[in-house]
PyMOL Python script that loads the backbone (N, CA, C, O; Angstrom):
from pymol import cmd

cmd.read_pdbstr("""\
ATOM      1  N   MET A   1       0.820  -1.186   0.000  1.00  0.00           N
ATOM      2  CA  MET A   1       0.000   0.000   0.000  1.00  0.00           C
ATOM      3  C   MET A   1       0.870   1.259   0.000  1.00  0.00           C
ATOM      4  O   MET A   1       0.605   2.206  -0.741  1.00  0.00           O
ATOM      5  N   ALA A   2       1.916   1.260   0.842  1.00  0.00           N
ATOM      6  CA  ALA A   2       2.780   2.442   0.925  1.00  0.00           C
ATOM      7  C   ALA A   2       3.443   2.729  -0.423  1.00  0.00           C
ATOM      8  O   ALA A   2       3.536   3.886  -0.833  1.00  0.00           O
ATOM      9  N   ALA A   3       3.897   1.695  -1.104  1.00  0.00           N
ATOM     10  CA  ALA A   3       4.540   1.892  -2.408  1.00  0.00           C
ATOM     11  C   ALA A   3       3.544   2.445  -3.429  1.00  0.00           C
ATOM     12  O   ALA A   3       3.902   3.282  -4.257  1.00  0.00           O
ATOM     13  N   HIS A   4       2.309   1.983  -3.369  1.00  0.00           N
ATOM     14  CA  HIS A   4       1.275   2.468  -4.284  1.00  0.00           C
ATOM     15  C   HIS A   4       0.991   3.957  -4.044  1.00  0.00           C
ATOM     16  O   HIS A   4       0.894   4.736  -4.992  1.00  0.00           O
ATOM     17  N   LEU A   5       0.858   4.343  -2.770  1.00  0.00           N
ATOM     18  CA  LEU A   5       0.582   5.742  -2.458  1.00  0.00           C
ATOM     19  C   LEU A   5       1.767   6.629  -2.825  1.00  0.00           C
ATOM     20  O   LEU A   5       1.586   7.757  -3.283  1.00  0.00           O
ATOM     21  N   ASP A   6       2.977   6.118  -2.623  1.00  0.00           N
ATOM     22  CA  ASP A   6       4.170   6.862  -3.023  1.00  0.00           C
ATOM     23  C   ASP A   6       4.183   7.069  -4.536  1.00  0.00           C
ATOM     24  O   ASP A   6       4.545   8.143  -5.017  1.00  0.00           O
ATOM     25  N   GLY A   7       3.791   6.048  -5.274  1.00  0.00           N
ATOM     26  CA  GLY A   7       3.713   6.169  -6.729  1.00  0.00           C
ATOM     27  C   GLY A   7       2.688   7.206  -7.158  1.00  0.00           C
ATOM     28  O   GLY A   7       2.918   7.959  -8.104  1.00  0.00           O
ATOM     29  N   GLN A   8       1.559   7.246  -6.464  1.00  0.00           N
ATOM     30  CA  GLN A   8       0.547   8.256  -6.766  1.00  0.00           C
ATOM     31  C   GLN A   8       1.095   9.663  -6.519  1.00  0.00           C
ATOM     32  O   GLN A   8       0.866  10.572  -7.317  1.00  0.00           O
ATOM     33  N   LEU A   9       1.819   9.837  -5.412  1.00  0.00           N
ATOM     34  CA  LEU A   9       2.385  11.151  -5.108  1.00  0.00           C
ATOM     35  C   LEU A   9       3.373  11.581  -6.180  1.00  0.00           C
ATOM     36  O   LEU A   9       3.391  12.745  -6.581  1.00  0.00           O
ATOM     37  N   ARG A  10       4.191  10.650  -6.644  1.00  0.00           N
ATOM     38  CA  ARG A  10       5.172  10.979  -7.682  1.00  0.00           C
ATOM     39  C   ARG A  10       4.472  11.350  -8.996  1.00  0.00           C
ATOM     40  O   ARG A  10       4.922  12.250  -9.704  1.00  0.00           O
ATOM     41  N   ALA A  11       3.389  10.670  -9.316  1.00  0.00           N
ATOM     42  CA  ALA A  11       2.640  10.993 -10.533  1.00  0.00           C
ATOM     43  C   ALA A  11       1.972  12.360 -10.411  1.00  0.00           C
ATOM     44  O   ALA A  11       1.962  13.136 -11.366  1.00  0.00           O
ATOM     45  N   ILE A  12       1.420  12.653  -9.246  1.00  0.00           N
ATOM     46  CA  ILE A  12       0.776  13.949  -9.031  1.00  0.00           C
ATOM     47  C   ILE A  12       1.813  15.068  -9.116  1.00  0.00           C
ATOM     48  O   ILE A  12       1.518  16.149  -9.624  1.00  0.00           O
ATOM     49  N   ALA A  13       3.016  14.816  -8.625  1.00  0.00           N
ATOM     50  CA  ALA A  13       4.079  15.828  -8.660  1.00  0.00           C
ATOM     51  C   ALA A  13       4.434  16.213 -10.090  1.00  0.00           C
ATOM     52  O   ALA A  13       4.915  17.322 -10.323  1.00  0.00           O
ATOM     53  N   ASN A  14       4.211  15.336 -11.037  1.00  0.00           N
ATOM     54  CA  ASN A  14       4.522  15.622 -12.438  1.00  0.00           C
ATOM     55  C   ASN A  14       3.406  16.356 -13.166  1.00  0.00           C
ATOM     56  O   ASN A  14       3.582  16.751 -14.319  1.00  0.00           O
ATOM     57  N   GLU A  15       2.263  16.548 -12.519  1.00  0.00           N
ATOM     58  CA  GLU A  15       1.151  17.278 -13.121  1.00  0.00           C
ATOM     59  C   GLU A  15       1.489  18.762 -13.166  1.00  0.00           C
ATOM     60  O   GLU A  15       1.964  19.318 -12.176  1.00  0.00           O
ATOM     61  N   SER A  16       1.251  19.402 -14.293  1.00  0.00           N
ATOM     62  CA  SER A  16       1.574  20.832 -14.406  1.00  0.00           C
ATOM     63  C   SER A  16       0.588  21.704 -13.627  1.00  0.00           C
ATOM     64  O   SER A  16       0.988  22.715 -13.049  1.00  0.00           O
ATOM     65  N   SER A  17      -0.681  21.331 -13.604  1.00  0.00           N
ATOM     66  CA  SER A  17      -1.654  22.078 -12.792  1.00  0.00           C
ATOM     67  C   SER A  17      -2.715  21.095 -12.290  1.00  0.00           C
ATOM     68  O   SER A  17      -3.757  20.921 -12.921  1.00  0.00           O
ATOM     69  N   PRO A  18      -2.442  20.458 -11.152  1.00  0.00           N
ATOM     70  CA  PRO A  18      -3.392  19.473 -10.623  1.00  0.00           C
ATOM     71  C   PRO A  18      -4.700  20.128 -10.191  1.00  0.00           C
ATOM     72  O   PRO A  18      -4.710  21.244  -9.673  1.00  0.00           O
ATOM     73  N   ASP A  19      -5.799  19.416 -10.413  1.00  0.00           N
ATOM     74  CA  ASP A  19      -7.083  19.935  -9.967  1.00  0.00           C
ATOM     75  C   ASP A  19      -7.261  19.644  -8.478  1.00  0.00           C
ATOM     76  O   ASP A  19      -6.430  18.971  -7.869  1.00  0.00           O
ATOM     77  N   ILE A  20      -8.332  20.147  -7.905  1.00  0.00           N
ATOM     78  CA  ILE A  20      -8.559  20.017  -6.471  1.00  0.00           C
ATOM     79  C   ILE A  20      -8.658  18.552  -6.041  1.00  0.00           C
ATOM     80  O   ILE A  20      -8.266  18.209  -4.926  1.00  0.00           O
ATOM     81  N   GLY A  21      -9.173  17.696  -6.906  1.00  0.00           N
ATOM     82  CA  GLY A  21      -9.264  16.275  -6.575  1.00  0.00           C
ATOM     83  C   GLY A  21      -7.899  15.651  -6.368  1.00  0.00           C
ATOM     84  O   GLY A  21      -7.706  14.871  -5.435  1.00  0.00           O
ATOM     85  N   LEU A  22      -6.944  15.987  -7.233  1.00  0.00           N
ATOM     86  CA  LEU A  22      -5.593  15.458  -7.079  1.00  0.00           C
ATOM     87  C   LEU A  22      -4.905  16.027  -5.843  1.00  0.00           C
ATOM     88  O   LEU A  22      -4.126  15.335  -5.188  1.00  0.00           O
ATOM     89  N   VAL A  23      -5.192  17.274  -5.528  1.00  0.00           N
ATOM     90  CA  VAL A  23      -4.615  17.882  -4.329  1.00  0.00           C
ATOM     91  C   VAL A  23      -5.119  17.157  -3.082  1.00  0.00           C
ATOM     92  O   VAL A  23      -4.346  16.899  -2.159  1.00  0.00           O
ATOM     93  N   VAL A  24      -6.399  16.831  -3.051  1.00  0.00           N
ATOM     94  CA  VAL A  24      -6.974  16.111  -1.913  1.00  0.00           C
ATOM     95  C   VAL A  24      -6.362  14.716  -1.815  1.00  0.00           C
ATOM     96  O   VAL A  24      -6.053  14.254  -0.717  1.00  0.00           O
ATOM     97  N   VAL A  25      -6.185  14.045  -2.942  1.00  0.00           N
ATOM     98  CA  VAL A  25      -5.553  12.726  -2.944  1.00  0.00           C
ATOM     99  C   VAL A  25      -4.127  12.826  -2.401  1.00  0.00           C
ATOM    100  O   VAL A  25      -3.719  12.008  -1.576  1.00  0.00           O
ATOM    101  N   ALA A  26      -3.374  13.822  -2.858  1.00  0.00           N
ATOM    102  CA  ALA A  26      -1.996  13.991  -2.394  1.00  0.00           C
ATOM    103  C   ALA A  26      -1.948  14.227  -0.890  1.00  0.00           C
ATOM    104  O   ALA A  26      -1.141  13.618  -0.188  1.00  0.00           O
ATOM    105  N   MET A  27      -2.807  15.109  -0.397  1.00  0.00           N
ATOM    106  CA  MET A  27      -2.831  15.387   1.043  1.00  0.00           C
ATOM    107  C   MET A  27      -3.210  14.147   1.842  1.00  0.00           C
ATOM    108  O   MET A  27      -2.641  13.890   2.902  1.00  0.00           O
ATOM    109  N   SER A  28      -4.153  13.392   1.344  1.00  0.00           N
ATOM    110  CA  SER A  28      -4.575  12.160   2.028  1.00  0.00           C
ATOM    111  C   SER A  28      -3.440  11.141   2.050  1.00  0.00           C
ATOM    112  O   SER A  28      -3.201  10.487   3.065  1.00  0.00           O
ATOM    113  N   ASN A  29      -2.747  11.011   0.927  1.00  0.00           N
ATOM    114  CA  ASN A  29      -1.627  10.073   0.857  1.00  0.00           C
ATOM    115  C   ASN A  29      -0.523  10.466   1.832  1.00  0.00           C
ATOM    116  O   ASN A  29       0.029   9.614   2.529  1.00  0.00           O
ATOM    117  N   ILE A  30      -0.205  11.752   1.879  1.00  0.00           N
ATOM    118  CA  ILE A  30       0.832  12.219   2.796  1.00  0.00           C
ATOM    119  C   ILE A  30       0.429  11.933   4.232  1.00  0.00           C
ATOM    120  O   ILE A  30       1.242  11.448   5.019  1.00  0.00           O
ATOM    121  N   HIS A  31      -0.810  12.227   4.579  1.00  0.00           N
ATOM    122  CA  HIS A  31      -1.289  11.958   5.941  1.00  0.00           C
ATOM    123  C   HIS A  31      -1.194  10.479   6.277  1.00  0.00           C
ATOM    124  O   HIS A  31      -0.707  10.124   7.351  1.00  0.00           O
ATOM    125  N   TRP A  32      -1.645   9.614   5.387  1.00  0.00           N
ATOM    126  CA  TRP A  32      -1.612   8.170   5.634  1.00  0.00           C
ATOM    127  C   TRP A  32      -0.176   7.692   5.820  1.00  0.00           C
ATOM    128  O   TRP A  32       0.118   6.939   6.748  1.00  0.00           O
ATOM    129  N   LEU A  33       0.710   8.131   4.939  1.00  0.00           N
ATOM    130  CA  LEU A  33       2.110   7.700   5.006  1.00  0.00           C
ATOM    131  C   LEU A  33       2.802   8.230   6.264  1.00  0.00           C
ATOM    132  O   LEU A  33       3.615   7.525   6.862  1.00  0.00           O
ATOM    133  N   GLU A  34       2.493   9.453   6.668  1.00  0.00           N
ATOM    134  CA  GLU A  34       3.100  10.015   7.877  1.00  0.00           C
ATOM    135  C   GLU A  34       2.622   9.306   9.136  1.00  0.00           C
ATOM    136  O   GLU A  34       3.429   8.975  10.004  1.00  0.00           O
ATOM    137  N   THR A  35       1.323   9.072   9.243  1.00  0.00           N
ATOM    138  CA  THR A  35       0.784   8.482  10.478  1.00  0.00           C
ATOM    139  C   THR A  35       1.225   7.038  10.670  1.00  0.00           C
ATOM    140  O   THR A  35       1.191   6.523  11.787  1.00  0.00           O
ATOM    141  N   ARG A  36       1.637   6.385   9.593  1.00  0.00           N
ATOM    142  CA  ARG A  36       2.089   4.999   9.690  1.00  0.00           C
ATOM    143  C   ARG A  36       3.607   4.863   9.631  1.00  0.00           C
ATOM    144  O   ARG A  36       4.134   3.752   9.562  1.00  0.00           O
ATOM    145  N   GLY A  37       4.310   5.996   9.660  1.00  0.00           N
ATOM    146  CA  GLY A  37       5.761   5.972   9.749  1.00  0.00           C
ATOM    147  C   GLY A  37       6.512   5.779   8.447  1.00  0.00           C
ATOM    148  O   GLY A  37       7.725   5.569   8.464  1.00  0.00           O
ATOM    149  N   HIS A  38       5.816   5.844   7.309  1.00  0.00           N
ATOM    150  CA  HIS A  38       6.491   5.668   6.018  1.00  0.00           C
ATOM    151  C   HIS A  38       7.124   6.961   5.526  1.00  0.00           C
ATOM    152  O   HIS A  38       8.039   6.931   4.703  1.00  0.00           O
ATOM    153  N   LEU A  39       6.647   8.087   6.020  1.00  0.00           N
ATOM    154  CA  LEU A  39       7.226   9.398   5.721  1.00  0.00           C
ATOM    155  C   LEU A  39       7.561  10.070   7.033  1.00  0.00           C
ATOM    156  O   LEU A  39       6.803   9.986   7.999  1.00  0.00           O
ATOM    157  N   GLN A  40       8.699  10.738   7.061  1.00  0.00           N
ATOM    158  CA  GLN A  40       9.054  11.488   8.256  1.00  0.00           C
ATOM    159  C   GLN A  40       8.258  12.781   8.275  1.00  0.00           C
ATOM    160  O   GLN A  40       8.193  13.497   7.276  1.00  0.00           O
ATOM    161  N   GLN A  41       7.655  13.074   9.414  1.00  0.00           N
ATOM    162  CA  GLN A  41       6.862  14.292   9.534  1.00  0.00           C
ATOM    163  C   GLN A  41       7.779  15.502   9.421  1.00  0.00           C
ATOM    164  O   GLN A  41       8.837  15.554  10.048  1.00  0.00           O
ATOM    165  N   ASP A  42       7.365  16.467   8.622  1.00  0.00           N
ATOM    166  CA  ASP A  42       8.135  17.694   8.421  1.00  0.00           C
ATOM    167  C   ASP A  42       7.173  18.866   8.418  1.00  0.00           C
ATOM    168  O   ASP A  42       6.621  19.220   7.377  1.00  0.00           O
ATOM    169  N   ASN A  43       6.972  19.462   9.572  1.00  0.00           N
ATOM    170  CA  ASN A  43       6.034  20.577   9.682  1.00  0.00           C
ATOM    171  C   ASN A  43       6.619  21.889   9.185  1.00  0.00           C
ATOM    172  O   ASN A  43       5.967  22.930   9.273  1.00  0.00           O
ATOM    173  N   PHE A  44       7.842  21.854   8.663  1.00  0.00           N
ATOM    174  CA  PHE A  44       8.489  23.085   8.217  1.00  0.00           C
ATOM    175  C   PHE A  44       8.661  23.117   6.705  1.00  0.00           C
ATOM    176  O   PHE A  44       9.412  23.945   6.189  1.00  0.00           O
ATOM    177  N   ASN A  45       7.975  22.225   5.983  1.00  0.00           N
ATOM    178  CA  ASN A  45       8.111  22.181   4.531  1.00  0.00           C
ATOM    179  C   ASN A  45       7.017  22.959   3.803  1.00  0.00           C
ATOM    180  O   ASN A  45       6.910  22.878   2.579  1.00  0.00           O
ATOM    181  N   GLY A  46       6.221  23.695   4.529  1.00  0.00           N
ATOM    182  CA  GLY A  46       5.178  24.490   3.900  1.00  0.00           C
ATOM    183  C   GLY A  46       3.806  23.839   3.944  1.00  0.00           C
ATOM    184  O   GLY A  46       2.818  24.460   3.554  1.00  0.00           O
ATOM    185  N   MET A  47       3.728  22.590   4.417  1.00  0.00           N
ATOM    186  CA  MET A  47       2.431  21.923   4.530  1.00  0.00           C
ATOM    187  C   MET A  47       2.268  21.449   5.967  1.00  0.00           C
ATOM    188  O   MET A  47       3.072  20.659   6.462  1.00  0.00           O
ATOM    189  N   ALA A  48       1.251  21.922   6.618  1.00  0.00           N
ATOM    190  CA  ALA A  48       0.974  21.498   7.974  1.00  0.00           C
ATOM    191  C   ALA A  48      -0.481  21.045   8.054  1.00  0.00           C
ATOM    192  O   ALA A  48      -1.386  21.733   7.581  1.00  0.00           O
ATOM    193  N   PHE A  49      -0.691  19.879   8.659  1.00  0.00           N
ATOM    194  CA  PHE A  49      -2.046  19.380   8.847  1.00  0.00           C
ATOM    195  C   PHE A  49      -2.559  19.889  10.174  1.00  0.00           C
ATOM    196  O   PHE A  49      -1.880  19.777  11.195  1.00  0.00           O
ATOM    197  N   GLN A  50      -3.749  20.444  10.164  1.00  0.00           N
ATOM    198  CA  GLN A  50      -4.370  20.910  11.394  1.00  0.00           C
ATOM    199  C   GLN A  50      -5.663  20.147  11.579  1.00  0.00           C
ATOM    200  O   GLN A  50      -6.433  19.964  10.636  1.00  0.00           O
ATOM    201  N   TYR A  51      -5.893  19.705  12.799  1.00  0.00           N
ATOM    202  CA  TYR A  51      -7.052  18.880  13.093  1.00  0.00           C
ATOM    203  C   TYR A  51      -7.952  19.598  14.085  1.00  0.00           C
ATOM    204  O   TYR A  51      -7.482  20.350  14.939  1.00  0.00           O
ATOM    205  N   ALA A  52      -9.223  19.362  13.964  1.00  0.00           N
ATOM    206  CA  ALA A  52     -10.183  19.929  14.908  1.00  0.00           C
ATOM    207  C   ALA A  52     -11.151  18.825  15.300  1.00  0.00           C
ATOM    208  O   ALA A  52     -11.488  17.959  14.494  1.00  0.00           O
ATOM    209  N   THR A  53     -11.583  18.871  16.526  1.00  0.00           N
ATOM    210  CA  THR A  53     -12.608  17.931  16.974  1.00  0.00           C
ATOM    211  C   THR A  53     -13.907  18.691  17.142  1.00  0.00           C
ATOM    212  O   THR A  53     -13.917  19.831  17.606  1.00  0.00           O
ATOM    213  N   PHE A  54     -14.965  18.077  16.775  1.00  0.00           N
ATOM    214  CA  PHE A  54     -16.273  18.717  16.848  1.00  0.00           C
ATOM    215  C   PHE A  54     -17.173  17.951  17.760  1.00  0.00           C
ATOM    216  O   PHE A  54     -18.327  18.334  17.955  1.00  0.00           O
TER     217      PHE A  54
END
""", "prot")
cmd.dss("prot")
cmd.show_as("cartoon", "prot")
cmd.util.cbc("prot")
cmd.orient("prot")
């Protein structure tokens, strides 16, 4: 699964202007990979996930 999501991220990175659907997929993939330890969390790379409970 991790390799598949990594492949999706690499394909999205090659898009010249991704639509909102691809952006959501990329963010979801990054979140999944980070929470399971496949990506090192980097809150200083310009993307930060913020969570709220309702």
